[in-house]
C-alpha positions as CSV (number, residue, x, y, z in Angstrom):
1,M,18.9,-22.5,11.1
2,P,21.3,-19.7,10.1
3,P,19.4,-17.3,7.8
4,Q,22.5,-16.9,5.7
5,E,22.1,-20.5,4.5
6,W,18.9,-19.5,2.7
7,L,18.9,-15.7,2.4
8,L,21.2,-13.5,0.4
9,S,24.0,-11.6,2.0
10,A,24.6,-8.0,1.2
11,A,27.3,-9.0,-1.3
12,E,25.0,-11.6,-2.9
13,R,22.3,-9.0,-3.3
14,G,24.7,-7.2,-5.6
15,N,23.4,-3.7,-5.1
16,P,25.7,-1.5,-3.1
17,D,23.5,1.6,-3.8
18,T,20.4,0.5,-1.8
19,S,19.8,1.6,1.7
20,I,17.4,-1.2,2.7
21,P,18.5,-3.8,5.4
22,I,19.6,-7.1,4.1
23,W,16.8,-8.8,6.1
24,N,14.6,-8.3,9.2
25,T,13.9,-10.6,12.1
26,G,11.0,-10.5,14.5
27,N,8.1,-10.1,12.1
28,T,4.6,-11.6,11.8
29,V,3.5,-12.6,8.2
30,E,0.0,-13.6,7.3
31,P,-1.1,-14.9,3.8
32,L,-4.3,-13.4,2.4
33,I,-5.5,-15.8,-0.2
34,H,-7.8,-14.3,-2.7
35,G,-8.5,-10.6,-3.6
36,Q,-11.6,-10.4,-1.5
37,S,-9.6,-11.3,1.7
38,Y,-7.0,-8.7,0.8
39,F,-9.5,-5.9,0.0
40,D,-11.4,-6.6,3.3
41,R,-8.2,-6.2,5.3
42,L,-7.2,-3.1,3.4
43,V,-10.5,-1.4,4.1
44,T,-10.2,-2.2,7.8
45,E,-6.6,-1.1,8.1
46,I,-6.9,2.1,6.1
47,G,-10.1,3.0,8.0
48,Q,-8.0,3.1,11.2
49,L,-5.6,5.7,9.8
50,K,-5.7,9.2,11.4
51,A,-4.5,12.6,10.4
52,G,-0.7,12.6,10.1
53,D,-0.5,8.8,9.4
54,H,1.1,7.6,6.2
55,L,-0.3,5.6,3.3
56,F,2.2,4.8,0.6
57,F,1.5,2.5,-2.3
58,T,2.9,1.3,-5.6
59,D,1.0,-0.5,-8.4
60,W,1.0,-1.7,-11.9
61,R,-2.7,-0.9,-12.6
62,G,-5.2,0.9,-10.5
63,D,-8.9,1.2,-11.4
64,P,-10.6,4.0,-9.5
65,D,-14.0,2.4,-9.7
66,E,-13.0,-1.1,-8.5
67,R,-15.2,-1.9,-5.5
68,T,-13.5,-3.4,-2.4
69,S,-16.7,-5.4,-1.7
70,D,-20.2,-5.6,-3.2
71,D,-21.4,-2.6,-1.1
72,G,-18.0,-1.2,0.0
73,P,-16.1,1.8,-1.2
74,T,-14.2,1.9,-4.5
75,V,-10.4,2.0,-4.4
76,A,-10.5,5.7,-5.2
77,E,-13.1,6.4,-2.5
78,L,-11.1,4.5,0.1
79,F,-7.8,6.2,-0.6
80,A,-9.3,9.7,-1.2
81,A,-11.3,9.5,2.1
82,A,-8.0,8.8,3.9
83,A,-6.4,11.8,2.2
84,A,-9.4,14.0,3.0
85,R,-9.1,13.3,6.7
86,G,-5.4,14.3,6.8
87,V,-3.6,11.0,6.1
88,I,-0.4,11.6,4.0
89,V,-1.2,9.6,0.9
90,K,1.6,9.1,-1.7
91,G,1.5,6.7,-4.6
92,L,3.5,5.6,-7.6
93,L,1.6,4.1,-10.5
94,W,3.1,2.8,-13.7
95,R,2.4,5.3,-16.4
96,S,1.3,2.3,-18.6
97,H,0.4,2.2,-22.3
98,L,-2.7,3.2,-24.3
99,D,-6.0,1.6,-23.3
100,K,-6.5,0.6,-27.0
101,L,-3.5,-1.8,-26.5
102,A,-5.3,-3.4,-23.6
103,Y,-3.3,-1.5,-21.0
104,S,-4.4,1.1,-18.4
105,E,-3.0,4.5,-19.1
106,E,-6.4,6.3,-18.5
107,E,-7.3,4.2,-15.5
108,N,-4.0,4.9,-13.7
109,R,-4.3,8.6,-14.6
110,N,-7.9,8.8,-13.3
111,L,-7.0,7.1,-10.0
112,S,-4.1,9.5,-9.6
113,D,-6.4,12.5,-10.3
114,D,-9.1,11.3,-7.9
115,I,-6.7,10.9,-5.0
116,E,-4.9,14.1,-5.7
117,A,-8.3,16.0,-5.7
118,A,-8.7,14.8,-2.1
119,G,-5.3,16.0,-1.0
120,G,-3.0,13.0,-1.8
121,E,-0.2,12.8,-4.3
122,V,0.0,10.0,-6.8
123,L,2.6,10.1,-9.6
124,L,2.7,8.3,-12.9
125,D,6.1,6.7,-13.0
126,Q,7.7,5.8,-16.4
127,R,11.3,5.2,-15.1
128,V,11.5,1.9,-16.8
129,R,13.4,0.2,-19.7
130,R,11.8,0.5,-23.1
131,G,9.0,-2.0,-23.2
132,G,9.2,-2.5,-19.4
133,S,6.8,-1.7,-16.5
134,H,6.6,-1.0,-12.8
135,H,5.0,-4.3,-11.6
136,Q,5.3,-3.9,-7.8
137,K,2.1,-4.2,-5.7
138,L,2.8,-2.6,-2.3
139,V,0.8,-0.8,0.3
140,V,2.6,0.6,3.5
141,L,0.6,2.0,6.4
142,R,2.5,3.9,9.1
143,H,1.2,5.3,12.4
144,P,3.8,7.7,13.9
145,G,3.6,7.4,17.6
146,R,1.7,4.1,17.3
147,P,4.2,1.8,15.7
148,E,2.4,-1.4,16.9
149,L,-0.3,-0.6,14.3
150,D,2.1,-0.4,11.4
151,I,1.4,-2.9,8.6
152,A,2.4,-3.5,5.0
153,F,0.9,-5.5,2.2
154,A,3.0,-7.0,-0.6
155,G,2.3,-9.7,-3.2
156,G,0.6,-10.2,-6.5
157,I,-2.8,-8.4,-6.2
158,D,-3.3,-5.1,-8.0
159,L,-5.9,-2.5,-7.0
160,C,-7.9,-3.1,-10.1
161,H,-10.6,-4.9,-12.0
162,S,-10.8,-8.8,-11.9
163,R,-8.8,-9.1,-8.7
164,R,-11.7,-9.3,-6.3
165,D,-12.5,-13.0,-6.3
166,D,-12.9,-15.4,-3.4
167,A,-12.6,-19.1,-2.7
168,R,-15.7,-19.9,-4.8
169,H,-13.9,-18.5,-7.9
170,H,-16.9,-17.0,-9.6
171,G,-14.8,-14.1,-10.7
172,D,-14.9,-10.3,-10.0
173,P,-18.2,-8.7,-11.1
174,Q,-15.9,-5.9,-12.4
175,A,-13.8,-7.8,-14.9
176,V,-11.2,-7.0,-17.5
177,Q,-11.6,-8.7,-20.9
178,M,-9.4,-11.8,-21.2
179,A,-9.1,-14.8,-23.5
180,S,-12.5,-16.3,-24.3
181,P,-12.1,-19.5,-22.3
182,Y,-12.2,-17.5,-19.1
183,G,-15.7,-16.1,-19.8
184,P,-17.1,-12.7,-19.0
185,N,-16.0,-12.8,-15.3
186,P,-12.7,-14.6,-15.3
187,P,-12.1,-16.6,-12.1
188,W,-8.9,-15.4,-10.4
189,H,-6.5,-17.0,-8.0
190,D,-4.1,-14.7,-6.2
191,L,-2.3,-14.0,-3.0
192,Q,-1.0,-11.1,-0.9
193,L,1.0,-11.0,2.4
194,A,0.1,-8.9,5.4
195,L,3.3,-8.0,7.3
196,R,3.9,-6.5,10.7
197,G,7.2,-5.8,12.5
198,P,10.5,-4.2,11.4
199,V,10.1,-5.3,7.8
200,V,7.4,-2.6,7.5
201,G,10.2,-0.1,7.8
202,T,12.2,-1.8,5.1
203,L,9.2,-1.7,2.7
204,D,8.7,1.9,3.6
205,Q,12.3,2.6,2.8
206,S,12.0,0.7,-0.5
207,F,9.1,3.0,-1.5
208,R,11.1,6.1,-0.5
209,E,14.0,5.0,-2.7
210,R,11.8,5.2,-5.7
211,W,9.9,8.3,-4.7
212,C,13.0,10.3,-4.0
213,D,15.1,9.2,-7.0
214,R,16.3,12.1,-9.0
215,V,15.7,10.5,-12.4
216,P,12.8,12.3,-14.1
217,L,9.5,10.4,-13.9
218,D,8.8,10.6,-17.7
219,Q,11.2,8.6,-19.7
220,D,8.8,7.9,-22.6
221,G,10.1,10.6,-25.1
222,P,9.2,14.1,-26.0
223,I,5.6,13.4,-27.1
224,A,4.6,11.9,-23.8
225,T,6.4,14.8,-22.0
226,I,4.3,17.4,-24.0
227,T,1.2,15.4,-23.3
228,D,1.8,15.3,-19.6
229,R,2.5,19.1,-19.5
230,L,-0.7,19.8,-21.4
231,R,-2.6,17.7,-18.9
232,R,-0.8,19.5,-16.1
233,E,0.4,16.2,-14.8
234,D,2.4,16.4,-11.5
235,M,5.9,15.4,-12.5
236,S,7.8,16.6,-9.4
237,P,7.3,14.6,-6.2
238,D,6.9,16.6,-3.0
239,P,9.1,15.8,0.0
240,L,8.0,12.9,2.1
241,P,7.5,13.2,5.8
242,E,10.3,12.0,8.1
243,Q,10.4,8.2,8.2
244,P,9.3,6.8,11.5
245,P,11.4,4.3,13.4
246,D,10.9,0.7,12.6
247,P,8.0,-1.0,14.3
248,P,9.0,-3.3,17.3
249,A,9.6,-7.0,16.9
250,C,6.3,-8.9,17.1
251,G,6.8,-12.4,15.8
252,P,9.0,-15.4,14.7
253,H,9.4,-14.6,11.0
254,T,12.5,-13.4,9.2
255,V,11.7,-11.6,6.0
256,Q,14.1,-10.6,3.2
257,V,12.8,-8.0,0.7
258,L,13.8,-9.1,-2.8
259,R,13.5,-6.8,-5.8
260,T,14.1,-6.4,-9.5
261,Y,15.3,-3.2,-11.1
262,P,16.8,-3.3,-14.6
263,A,20.0,-1.8,-15.7
264,M,18.9,1.4,-17.6
265,R,19.9,4.9,-18.7
266,P,19.7,7.2,-16.9
267,P,20.3,4.8,-14.0
268,Y,18.4,4.6,-10.8
269,G,20.3,6.3,-8.0
270,F,19.5,3.4,-5.6
271,A,20.4,0.7,-8.2
272,K,22.9,2.1,-10.6
273,L,23.5,-1.3,-12.3
274,G,20.0,-2.5,-11.5
275,E,19.1,-5.1,-8.9
276,R,18.3,-8.7,-9.4
277,S,17.9,-10.0,-5.9
278,V,14.7,-11.7,-6.9
279,A,16.6,-13.9,-9.3
280,R,19.5,-14.4,-6.9
281,G,17.3,-15.2,-4.0
282,Y,15.4,-17.9,-5.9
283,T,18.6,-19.3,-7.3
284,K,20.2,-19.6,-3.8
285,A,17.1,-21.2,-2.3
286,I,16.4,-23.6,-5.3
287,K,20.0,-25.0,-5.0
288,R,19.1,-26.2,-1.4
289,A,15.9,-28.0,-2.6
290,R,15.9,-31.8,-1.9
291,R,12.3,-33.1,-1.9
292,L,9.7,-30.6,-3.1
293,I,9.5,-27.3,-4.9
294,Y,5.9,-26.1,-4.9
295,L,5.1,-23.1,-7.0
296,E,2.1,-21.2,-8.4
297,D,2.8,-18.8,-11.2
298,Q,1.2,-16.8,-14.0
299,Y,3.8,-17.6,-16.6
300,L,6.6,-20.2,-15.9
301,W,8.0,-19.7,-19.4
302,S,11.7,-18.9,-19.4
303,K,14.3,-21.5,-20.3
304,E,16.9,-19.7,-18.1
305,V,14.5,-20.1,-15.1
306,A,13.5,-23.6,-15.9
307,Q,17.2,-24.5,-16.2
308,L,17.6,-23.9,-12.4
309,F,14.9,-26.5,-11.7
310,A,16.2,-28.9,-14.2
311,E,19.8,-28.8,-12.8
312,E,18.6,-29.2,-9.2
313,M,16.4,-32.2,-10.2
314,R,19.3,-33.7,-12.0
315,D,21.5,-33.4,-8.9
316,E,18.8,-34.5,-6.4
317,P,17.0,-37.7,-7.5
318,E,14.2,-37.4,-4.9
319,L,13.3,-33.8,-5.8
320,H,9.8,-33.2,-7.3
321,L,8.4,-30.1,-8.9
322,I,4.8,-29.2,-8.5
323,A,3.6,-26.2,-10.6
324,V,0.1,-24.7,-10.7
325,V,-0.3,-22.4,-13.8
326,P,-3.1,-20.9,-15.9
327,R,-4.7,-23.3,-18.5
328,H,-4.6,-20.6,-21.1
329,P,-2.7,-17.3,-21.5
330,D,-4.7,-14.2,-20.7
331,V,-4.9,-13.3,-24.4
332,D,-6.3,-14.7,-27.6
333,G,-5.3,-13.9,-31.2
334,G,-3.1,-15.2,-34.0
335,F,-0.2,-12.9,-33.1
336,A,-0.5,-12.6,-29.3
337,L,-1.2,-16.3,-28.5
338,P,1.8,-18.2,-30.0
339,P,4.6,-16.3,-28.2
340,N,2.7,-16.9,-24.9
341,L,2.5,-20.6,-25.6
342,V,6.0,-21.3,-26.9
343,G,7.9,-20.1,-23.8
344,R,6.0,-22.3,-21.4
345,E,6.2,-25.3,-23.7
346,Q,10.0,-24.9,-23.7
347,A,10.3,-24.4,-20.0
348,I,8.2,-27.4,-19.0
349,E,9.8,-29.7,-21.6
350,L,13.3,-28.7,-20.3
351,C,12.3,-30.0,-16.8
352,R,10.6,-33.1,-18.1
353,Q,13.7,-34.1,-20.0
354,V,15.3,-34.7,-16.6
355,D,12.6,-37.0,-15.3
356,P,8.9,-36.7,-16.4
357,D,7.7,-38.6,-13.4
358,R,9.0,-35.9,-11.1
359,V,7.4,-32.9,-12.9
360,H,3.8,-32.3,-12.1
361,V,2.1,-29.3,-13.8
362,F,-1.6,-28.5,-13.1
363,D,-4.1,-25.9,-14.0
364,L,-7.3,-25.1,-12.2
365,E,-11.1,-24.8,-13.0
366,N,-14.0,-23.9,-10.8
367,H,-17.0,-26.1,-10.2
368,A,-18.7,-24.9,-13.3
369,G,-15.7,-26.0,-15.4
370,T,-14.5,-22.5,-16.2
371,P,-10.7,-22.2,-16.1
372,I,-9.3,-20.2,-13.2
373,Y,-6.6,-17.7,-14.1
374,V,-3.6,-18.3,-11.8
375,H,-2.1,-14.9,-11.1
376,A,-0.4,-15.9,-7.8
377,K,3.4,-15.8,-7.6
378,V,4.3,-18.3,-4.8
379,C,7.2,-20.7,-4.1
380,V,7.6,-23.1,-1.2
381,I,10.8,-25.2,-0.9
382,D,10.9,-28.2,1.3
383,D,8.6,-26.4,3.8
384,I,11.5,-24.3,4.9
385,W,11.8,-21.2,2.6
386,C,9.0,-19.5,0.8
387,S,8.4,-16.4,-1.2
388,V,5.4,-14.4,-2.3
389,G,5.6,-11.4,-4.5
390,S,4.9,-9.6,-7.8
391,D,7.5,-11.5,-9.8
392,N,6.8,-14.3,-12.1
393,F,9.1,-17.2,-13.1
394,N,10.4,-15.5,-16.2
395,R,13.3,-13.5,-17.4
396,R,11.2,-10.3,-17.7
397,S,10.4,-10.4,-13.9
398,W,13.9,-11.4,-13.0
399,T,15.7,-8.7,-15.0
400,H,13.6,-6.2,-16.9
401,D,10.5,-4.9,-14.9
402,S,10.5,-3.5,-11.4
403,E,9.3,-6.3,-9.0
404,L,9.1,-6.8,-5.2
405,S,8.9,-10.1,-3.3
406,C,9.2,-11.2,0.3
407,A,11.1,-14.3,1.2
408,V,10.1,-15.7,4.6
409,L,11.9,-18.0,7.1
410,D,10.1,-19.1,10.3
411,E,11.9,-19.7,13.6
412,T,9.0,-22.0,14.6
413,R,9.7,-25.7,13.9
414,D,6.8,-27.8,12.7
415,E,6.6,-30.9,14.7
416,R,4.4,-32.8,12.3
417,E,6.1,-35.6,10.4
418,P,8.2,-35.5,8.4
419,R,10.0,-33.0,10.7
420,D,12.9,-32.6,8.3
421,P,11.8,-33.5,4.8
422,A,14.9,-32.1,3.2
423,G,17.3,-34.0,5.5
424,L,19.5,-30.9,5.9
425,G,18.9,-30.5,9.6
426,D,16.9,-27.3,9.1
427,G,13.6,-28.9,9.9
428,A,10.2,-28.1,8.5
429,R,8.9,-24.7,9.5
430,T,5.3,-23.7,10.4
431,F,4.7,-20.8,8.1
432,P,5.8,-22.2,4.7
433,R,4.2,-25.6,5.5
434,D,0.9,-24.0,6.5
435,L,1.0,-21.9,3.4
436,R,1.6,-24.9,1.1
437,L,-1.1,-26.9,2.8
438,A,-3.7,-24.1,2.7
439,L,-3.2,-23.8,-1.1
440,M,-3.3,-27.5,-1.7
441,R,-6.5,-27.9,0.4
442,E,-8.2,-25.3,-1.6
443,H,-7.2,-26.9,-4.9
444,L,-8.4,-30.3,-3.6
445,D,-11.7,-29.0,-2.1
446,R,-10.7,-30.1,1.4
447,A,-11.7,-28.6,4.7
448,D,-9.2,-27.0,7.1
449,G,-7.1,-29.7,8.8
450,D,-7.8,-32.4,6.2
451,D,-4.2,-32.6,5.1
452,A,-2.4,-35.5,6.9
453,D,-1.6,-37.2,3.6
454,L,-0.2,-33.9,2.2
455,L,2.5,-33.4,4.8
456,D,5.0,-35.7,3.2
457,P,6.1,-34.5,-0.3
458,D,5.5,-37.9,-1.9
459,G,2.0,-38.0,-0.4
460,A,1.2,-34.5,-1.7
461,V,2.3,-35.5,-5.2
462,E,0.2,-38.6,-5.1
463,A,-2.9,-36.9,-3.8
464,M,-2.7,-34.0,-6.2
465,T,-2.0,-36.2,-9.2
466,A,-4.8,-38.6,-8.4
467,A,-7.4,-35.8,-7.9
468,A,-6.4,-34.1,-11.1
469,D,-6.6,-37.4,-13.1
470,R,-10.0,-38.1,-11.7
471,L,-11.4,-34.7,-12.7
472,R,-9.8,-34.9,-16.1
473,D,-11.2,-38.3,-16.8
474,W,-14.7,-37.2,-15.6
475,R,-14.6,-34.2,-17.8
476,D,-13.3,-36.1,-20.9
477,G,-15.8,-38.9,-20.3
478,G,-18.8,-36.6,-20.8
479,R,-19.3,-35.5,-17.1
480,V,-21.3,-38.6,-16.2
481,G,-22.1,-39.0,-12.6
482,P,-21.1,-36.7,-9.6
483,R,-18.3,-34.3,-10.2
484,P,-15.1,-35.5,-8.4
485,P,-13.9,-33.1,-5.7
486,G,-11.1,-30.7,-6.5
487,R,-10.2,-28.1,-9.0
488,L,-6.9,-29.5,-10.4
489,V,-6.5,-30.8,-13.9
490,P,-3.2,-32.0,-15.5
491,H,-1.9,-29.1,-17.6
492,E,-1.4,-29.9,-21.3
493,T,1.2,-28.0,-23.2
494,E,0.9,-27.5,-27.0
495,R,3.9,-27.7,-29.3
496,L,3.5,-25.1,-32.1
497,P,4.0,-26.0,-35.7
498,W,7.4,-25.1,-37.2
499,H,6.0,-22.1,-39.2
500,Q,4.6,-20.5,-36.0
501,R,7.7,-21.2,-34.0
502,L,9.8,-19.5,-36.6
503,W,8.4,-16.1,-35.7
504,A,6.9,-16.8,-32.2
505,L,10.3,-17.7,-30.6
506,P,12.0,-14.4,-31.4
507,A,8.9,-12.4,-30.6
508,Y,8.7,-14.2,-27.2
509,R,12.4,-13.5,-26.5
510,L,12.5,-9.9,-27.6
511,V,9.0,-8.6,-26.7
512,Y,7.3,-10.9,-24.1
513,D,10.3,-12.0,-22.1
514,P,13.1,-9.5,-22.6
515,D,16.4,-9.3,-20.8
516,G,17.2,-6.3,-18.6
517,R,20.7,-7.3,-17.5
518,P,23.9,-5.5,-18.3
519,W,25.6,-7.0,-21.4
520,R,28.4,-8.4,-19.3
521,D,26.0,-10.4,-17.1
522,R,24.2,-11.7,-20.2
523,R,27.4,-12.9,-21.8
524,H,28.4,-14.7,-18.6
525,A,24.8,-16.1,-18.1
526,R,24.6,-14.8,-14.6
527,W,21.8,-13.0,-12.7
């Protein structure tokens, strides 16, 4: 299977200013499903760092007091302890907005201060478009002289409250306030990748591009600049240590690092016209879909993104779309809620207009009946190509905020039938198929290995639909008798009345899902 059939070429990436390789072969990729799994691994790997090793990270939100386990260190304690023993700790946190607006300016600033007090350097980065954010979630651990230990983590899990949940989905004891249906400790479904091999060098270089960029960190106006100076905020990044050689090849996985950077002024030196390889990577892969697109996403609410699915379903009459999304947006309120609802309603309806029998949208609940907030950003296409990252299926993630995702191809053919579900000759591959099956088994309350009926796309659709219908009927029928197994429920979209749509649609387009492309690309409707 030639990688160029599924992955972007340098020309297709469309960013001549970047220095990262187009893709890396010879890697090992492991999915860490749930925040607790990720935090456990993070504690283990950071604990092995010695003086002179590197710990680089980026994040959207970081809570210094977030515990990595019930009796484990906090995030600040974990990172500060590494810095105190001589590890070179460098971080880039989004500067964020005021806490009064339900953001995390103080939390990010406090995490920065705690790590810097121990000898690290964590900068608050506001090099974004107006109304945008740095949304990447990345940790890179390098061991100069011991490259076989190098590892990176990338995906959707922030170092903050609410993320530390596990397969039981009882929620993180340290929770952020969300919409009332999620309760005081919102159950949380999420995913991070652990990556070893040459791709770690690429992720290291991606961090270095941001760190070393000459654009000033504070792009929020004169008041913010004065505030930062009064607080004696570090606004000048110190030089980074020399980048170690890439780790040696160690596995069968080819990984392409995909990113979003908006077109902005002043421009990024490493992306003068922005970068939209996330959007372009998904577009290329979706156009090769034949039987099944399986995705989990926090939003799924842009018509431009849904149009890709709709067009491919129109061209491929056997193609099904399975989407697992949150039941409710993460916010309540008469102003915040309608724009969150209207985008998803439009996107799902656009796909269903092609063929409602091939569009299957579910949400999740735990065994107590509390909705599970789906924060994962996962896509698996025909058990051949998959992607896990920080980006959602919306225009904001594909054009406006900074994002980072890893697309994975596996050299290892999966010999289970169907061996070539797409019929393209590429054959099913072990990593993407195992990832899809692991996620489906969890949602169906099944044990490891209980997935023979899920291998074929049609069987997977039938099993998930039947389980979701049984749980819905049991719930709507008064919860009489034993609870059916599974956590899936058919997702119900709500069409807003005309008077709400009148203002919610423009608010959604301008504020919640803005467009960060250059005007020329907007006019030509291209990513």
